[in-house]
C-alpha positions as CSV (number, residue, x, y, z in Angstrom):
1,M,15.4,-3.1,20.9
2,A,13.8,-4.5,17.8
3,L,10.5,-3.2,16.5
4,L,8.2,-4.4,13.7
5,A,6.5,-1.4,12.2
6,F,3.4,-1.1,10.0
7,E,2.3,1.8,7.7
8,T,-1.1,1.6,5.9
9,S,-2.4,5.2,6.1
10,C,-3.2,5.6,2.4
11,D,-2.1,3.5,-0.6
12,E,1.4,2.2,0.4
13,T,1.6,-1.1,2.2
14,S,4.8,-0.9,4.2
15,V,6.5,-3.0,6.9
16,A,9.8,-2.3,8.5
17,V,12.1,-3.7,11.1
18,V,14.1,-1.2,13.2
19,S,16.6,-1.9,15.9
20,E,18.7,0.6,17.9
21,G,18.1,3.4,15.4
22,Q,19.1,1.1,12.5
23,I,16.7,0.2,9.6
24,L,17.2,-3.5,9.1
25,A,14.5,-3.8,6.5
26,N,11.9,-1.5,4.9
27,S,9.5,-3.2,2.5
28,V,6.9,-1.3,0.5
29,S,4.2,-2.4,-1.9
30,S,2.9,0.5,-4.0
31,Q,-0.6,0.8,-5.4
32,I,0.1,3.6,-7.9
33,K,-0.8,1.5,-11.0
34,L,-4.0,0.3,-9.4
35,H,-5.3,3.8,-8.7
36,A,-4.0,5.4,-11.9
37,E,-7.1,4.3,-13.8
38,Y,-9.2,6.5,-11.5
39,G,-6.9,9.5,-11.2
40,G,-6.7,9.2,-7.4
41,V,-6.8,6.9,-4.5
42,V,-10.0,4.8,-4.1
43,P,-10.2,3.9,-0.4
44,E,-12.1,0.6,-1.0
45,L,-9.4,-0.6,-3.4
46,A,-6.6,0.6,-1.2
47,T,-8.1,-1.4,1.7
48,R,-8.4,-4.5,-0.4
49,E,-4.8,-4.3,-1.4
50,H,-3.6,-3.8,2.1
51,L,-5.5,-6.9,3.1
52,R,-3.9,-8.8,0.3
53,N,-0.4,-7.6,0.7
54,L,0.3,-6.8,4.3
55,L,1.3,-10.2,5.6
56,P,3.5,-11.1,2.6
57,V,5.2,-7.7,2.9
58,A,5.7,-8.4,6.7
59,R,7.3,-11.7,5.9
60,E,9.5,-10.1,3.4
61,A,10.6,-7.4,5.9
62,L,11.3,-10.0,8.6
63,N,13.3,-12.2,6.2
64,N,15.3,-9.2,5.0
65,S,16.1,-8.1,8.5
66,G,17.6,-11.4,9.5
67,L,15.5,-11.5,12.7
68,G,12.9,-13.9,13.9
69,V,9.6,-13.1,15.5
70,E,11.0,-14.2,18.8
71,Q,13.5,-11.4,18.7
72,L,11.0,-8.6,18.4
73,E,10.5,-6.5,21.5
74,A,7.7,-4.1,20.4
75,I,5.2,-3.6,17.7
76,T,4.3,-0.2,16.2
77,A,1.9,1.1,13.6
78,T,0.4,4.3,12.1
79,R,-2.8,5.0,14.1
80,G,-3.6,8.2,12.1
81,P,-4.2,10.4,10.3
82,G,-5.3,8.7,7.1
83,L,-8.0,6.9,5.3
84,P,-10.1,5.1,8.0
85,P,-10.5,1.7,6.2
86,A,-6.8,1.7,5.2
87,L,-5.6,2.6,8.7
88,V,-7.7,-0.2,10.2
89,I,-5.8,-2.9,8.4
90,G,-2.3,-2.0,9.6
91,W,-3.5,-1.1,13.1
92,R,-5.5,-4.2,13.7
93,V,-2.8,-6.5,12.5
94,A,-0.3,-4.7,14.8
95,Q,-2.7,-5.1,17.7
96,A,-3.2,-8.8,17.0
97,I,0.6,-9.4,16.8
98,A,1.3,-7.4,19.9
99,Y,-1.4,-9.3,21.8
100,A,-0.3,-12.7,20.6
101,L,3.4,-12.1,21.4
102,N,2.6,-10.1,24.6
103,L,4.6,-7.2,23.3
104,P,4.1,-3.4,23.9
105,L,2.2,-1.7,21.1
106,I,3.3,1.9,20.1
107,S,0.9,4.1,18.1
108,I,2.5,6.7,15.9
109,N,1.1,9.8,14.2
110,H,1.9,9.6,10.5
111,I,2.6,13.3,10.2
112,E,4.9,13.3,13.2
113,A,6.9,10.5,11.6
114,H,7.4,12.7,8.5
115,L,8.4,15.5,10.8
116,Y,11.4,13.6,12.1
117,S,12.3,11.7,8.9
118,P,14.9,14.3,7.7
119,W,17.1,13.0,10.6
120,I,17.3,9.5,9.0
121,D,20.6,9.1,7.2
122,E,19.9,7.5,3.9
123,G,23.4,6.1,3.3
124,L,23.6,4.5,6.8
125,S,19.8,3.7,7.0
126,S,19.8,4.9,10.6
127,A,18.5,7.7,12.7
128,N,21.0,10.6,13.2
129,F,19.3,12.4,16.1
130,N,22.7,13.3,17.5
131,A,22.9,15.9,14.8
132,F,19.4,17.3,15.7
133,Q,19.1,21.1,15.7
134,P,16.0,23.3,16.6
135,N,14.4,24.0,13.2
136,V,11.4,25.1,11.2
137,S,10.1,22.1,9.3
138,L,8.0,22.0,6.1
139,I,5.8,18.9,5.8
140,V,4.4,18.8,2.3
141,S,2.5,16.0,0.7
142,G,-0.7,15.2,-1.1
143,G,-2.8,15.6,2.0
144,H,-0.8,17.9,4.2
145,T,1.1,21.2,4.0
146,L,2.4,22.3,7.4
147,L,5.0,24.6,8.9
148,V,6.2,23.4,12.3
149,H,8.5,24.9,14.8
150,V,10.6,22.1,16.3
151,R,12.4,23.1,19.5
152,G,13.6,19.7,20.4
153,L,12.8,16.0,20.0
154,H,9.1,15.5,20.7
155,D,8.8,19.3,21.3
156,H,7.1,21.0,18.4
157,T,4.3,23.5,17.6
158,V,2.4,23.8,14.4
159,L,2.8,27.3,13.0
160,G,0.4,27.0,10.1
161,G,-1.2,24.7,7.5
162,T,-3.2,24.6,4.4
163,L,-6.6,26.4,4.3
164,D,-7.8,24.2,1.4
165,D,-5.8,22.2,-1.1
166,A,-2.4,20.8,0.0
167,A,0.5,21.5,-2.3
168,G,0.7,17.8,-3.4
169,E,-3.0,17.8,-4.1
170,C,-2.6,20.9,-6.1
171,F,0.2,19.4,-8.2
172,D,-1.9,16.2,-8.8
173,K,-5.1,18.1,-9.7
174,I,-3.3,20.4,-12.1
175,G,-1.6,17.3,-13.6
176,K,-5.0,15.8,-14.2
177,L,-6.2,19.1,-15.8
178,L,-3.2,18.8,-18.1
179,G,-4.0,15.2,-19.0
180,L,-0.9,13.8,-17.3
181,A,-0.6,10.3,-15.9
182,Y,-1.4,9.7,-12.3
183,P,0.1,10.8,-10.0
184,G,0.4,14.1,-11.8
185,G,3.0,15.8,-9.5
186,P,6.0,13.7,-10.4
187,V,5.1,13.7,-14.1
188,L,4.7,17.5,-14.1
189,D,8.1,17.8,-12.4
190,R,9.8,15.7,-15.1
191,I,8.2,17.6,-17.9
192,S,9.1,21.0,-16.4
193,V,12.8,20.3,-16.7
194,K,12.8,21.5,-20.3
195,G,10.4,24.4,-19.6
196,N,10.7,28.1,-18.9
197,P,9.3,28.8,-15.4
198,A,8.7,32.5,-16.4
199,A,6.7,31.7,-19.5
200,Y,3.4,32.1,-17.8
201,Q,2.4,34.0,-14.7
202,F,0.2,32.2,-12.2
203,P,-0.8,33.5,-8.7
204,R,1.3,32.8,-5.6
205,P,-1.5,32.5,-3.0
206,L,-0.8,33.9,0.4
207,L,2.8,34.6,-0.5
208,N,2.8,37.9,1.2
209,D,0.4,37.0,3.9
210,S,1.7,37.5,7.4
211,T,0.6,34.1,8.7
212,D,2.2,30.7,8.1
213,N,-0.8,29.3,6.3
214,F,-1.0,28.1,2.8
215,S,-3.8,28.1,0.1
216,F,-3.5,26.5,-3.3
217,S,-7.1,26.1,-4.5
218,G,-6.9,29.6,-6.2
219,L,-3.8,28.5,-8.2
220,K,-5.6,25.4,-9.3
221,T,-8.6,27.4,-10.4
222,S,-6.4,29.9,-12.2
223,V,-4.8,27.1,-14.2
224,R,-8.2,25.7,-15.1
225,Y,-9.5,29.0,-16.4
226,F,-6.2,29.5,-18.3
227,L,-6.7,26.1,-20.0
228,E,-10.3,26.9,-20.9
229,K,-9.0,29.9,-22.8
230,N,-6.0,28.0,-24.3
231,P,-7.3,24.4,-24.8
232,K,-4.7,23.5,-27.4
233,L,-1.7,24.5,-25.3
234,K,-1.6,21.3,-23.2
235,E,-1.4,19.3,-26.4
236,D,1.5,21.3,-27.7
237,D,4.7,19.4,-27.0
238,K,6.8,22.6,-27.2
239,Q,4.6,24.7,-24.9
240,L,3.6,22.1,-22.3
241,P,7.0,22.1,-20.6
242,D,6.8,25.9,-20.2
243,L,3.3,25.5,-18.7
244,C,4.4,22.8,-16.3
245,A,7.5,24.8,-15.3
246,S,5.4,27.9,-14.7
247,V,2.9,26.1,-12.5
248,Q,5.7,24.4,-10.5
249,A,7.5,27.7,-10.0
250,A,4.4,29.2,-8.5
251,I,3.9,26.4,-6.0
252,V,7.6,26.1,-5.0
253,E,8.1,29.9,-4.6
254,V,5.3,29.9,-2.0
255,L,6.7,26.9,-0.2
256,V,10.3,28.1,-0.1
257,K,9.6,31.8,0.8
258,K,7.1,31.0,3.5
259,T,9.4,28.4,5.1
260,L,12.4,30.7,5.2
261,R,10.3,33.5,6.5
262,A,9.0,31.3,9.3
263,A,12.5,30.2,10.2
264,A,13.5,33.9,10.5
265,H,10.5,34.7,12.6
266,Q,11.3,31.8,15.0
267,G,14.9,32.7,15.2
268,V,16.3,29.3,14.1
269,D,19.0,28.7,11.6
270,C,18.0,25.2,10.5
271,V,15.3,24.2,8.1
272,T,14.0,20.7,7.4
273,A,11.5,19.3,4.8
274,S,9.7,16.0,4.4
275,G,6.7,14.4,2.8
276,G,6.1,13.2,-0.8
277,V,6.4,16.6,-2.5
278,T,9.9,16.9,-1.0
279,C,10.9,14.6,-3.8
280,N,10.3,17.5,-6.2
281,R,13.4,18.6,-8.0
282,L,12.8,22.3,-7.9
283,L,11.7,22.4,-4.3
284,R,14.8,20.6,-3.1
285,A,17.0,23.0,-5.2
286,G,15.0,26.0,-4.1
287,L,15.3,25.2,-0.4
288,A,19.0,24.5,-0.8
289,A,19.6,27.8,-2.6
290,A,17.6,29.9,-0.1
291,C,19.2,28.3,2.9
292,D,22.6,28.7,1.5
293,K,21.9,32.4,0.9
294,Q,20.7,32.9,4.5
295,G,23.4,30.7,6.1
296,Y,20.9,28.2,7.3
297,S,21.6,24.5,7.6
298,L,19.2,22.3,5.6
299,H,18.0,18.7,6.2
300,L,15.8,17.1,3.5
301,A,14.3,13.7,4.0
302,A,15.9,11.2,1.6
303,P,13.6,10.5,-1.3
304,K,12.9,7.0,-0.2
305,F,11.8,8.3,3.2
306,C,9.7,11.1,1.7
307,T,6.8,9.0,0.6
308,D,4.8,6.8,3.0
309,N,7.0,4.1,4.6
310,A,7.2,2.1,7.8
311,A,10.8,2.8,8.4
312,M,10.1,6.3,9.6
313,I,7.2,4.9,11.8
314,G,9.7,2.5,13.4
315,I,12.4,5.0,13.9
316,L,10.1,7.5,15.7
317,A,8.4,4.7,17.7
318,E,11.7,3.4,19.1
319,E,12.8,7.0,20.0
320,K,9.5,7.8,21.7
321,F,9.4,4.5,23.6
322,K,12.9,4.9,24.9
323,S,12.0,8.4,26.1
324,T,8.6,7.6,27.7
325,N,8.4,3.8,28.1
326,K,4.7,4.2,27.6
327,P,3.1,1.8,25.2
328,S,-0.4,2.4,23.7
329,T,-3.5,0.7,25.1
330,I,-3.8,-2.6,23.3
331,D,-7.4,-2.1,22.5
332,A,-7.1,1.6,21.3
333,D,-8.9,2.5,18.1
334,I,-7.6,4.3,15.0
335,K,-7.5,8.1,14.9
336,P,-8.2,9.1,11.2
337,G,-8.3,12.8,12.0
338,W,-5.3,12.8,14.4
339,T,-3.7,16.2,14.1
340,L,-0.1,17.1,14.8
341,A,0.0,18.6,18.3
């Protein structure tokens, strides 16, 4: 089975070709430089770039895969959640191609694709679902922070989520307060390497709360008030790394401890993590150390599959279609607020 997959939920234009669990091609056109001037994603600009780039990216993916259009057996695309005008571009193109080629169209929930992305083997560029274990999964990105109990393939329950700012959003907003380049999260991570994470004490919201929910708006506010009292600190090259490391330590401690606590509560001995923030150096190290201490196995999405990409869309679509053989209705609309069931 060969699928052509589209992902345009936010500011990454991505097209992939997947066949029998193998990623034959995964092309991504990033818009980071475009949105850096505004300190965040501008939906209208993102949509314009998707319109401009989607077909060239699709041609590149097909060329890299070595397959022709006539060899495709299904089309898939992200249907939600995401920015409505951005989602429309990828979904409508997928609908048009599926209709023109008389192929089944498979709609995919973007967050569900992240959920199963840790089972994609980076080195082999293929799905490794044979190694699947029941797990508690942390999905953490700019728009989402979720804990999910995954009992089996396509069998999962959301345990908790963010009550306000997602962790990635918190990273980026604090990065903006510090005057860092957009996106602030990865820059803050790089600067914090030389810093002392215990230099400043910031709150760990809901760390000891009995639920599996998260809240990061209070941490962001705490940093803002701290900077108002210490305005020169962010311009001090010697103290800025300490500040970045202290902020990062607060966010990561909450993510790691709540994830391991949820795993213990659910009685699983496997933890997975995915989403853009999973690229964070301290988070990956923190999860690895905590799982090693508890004797849990850990599966982290490979960095290239952490950020938005069509490969994870195609991998999940192929697996779901083989399981159910139920394509989406060809005239179905996007679902911008599609929650993870």
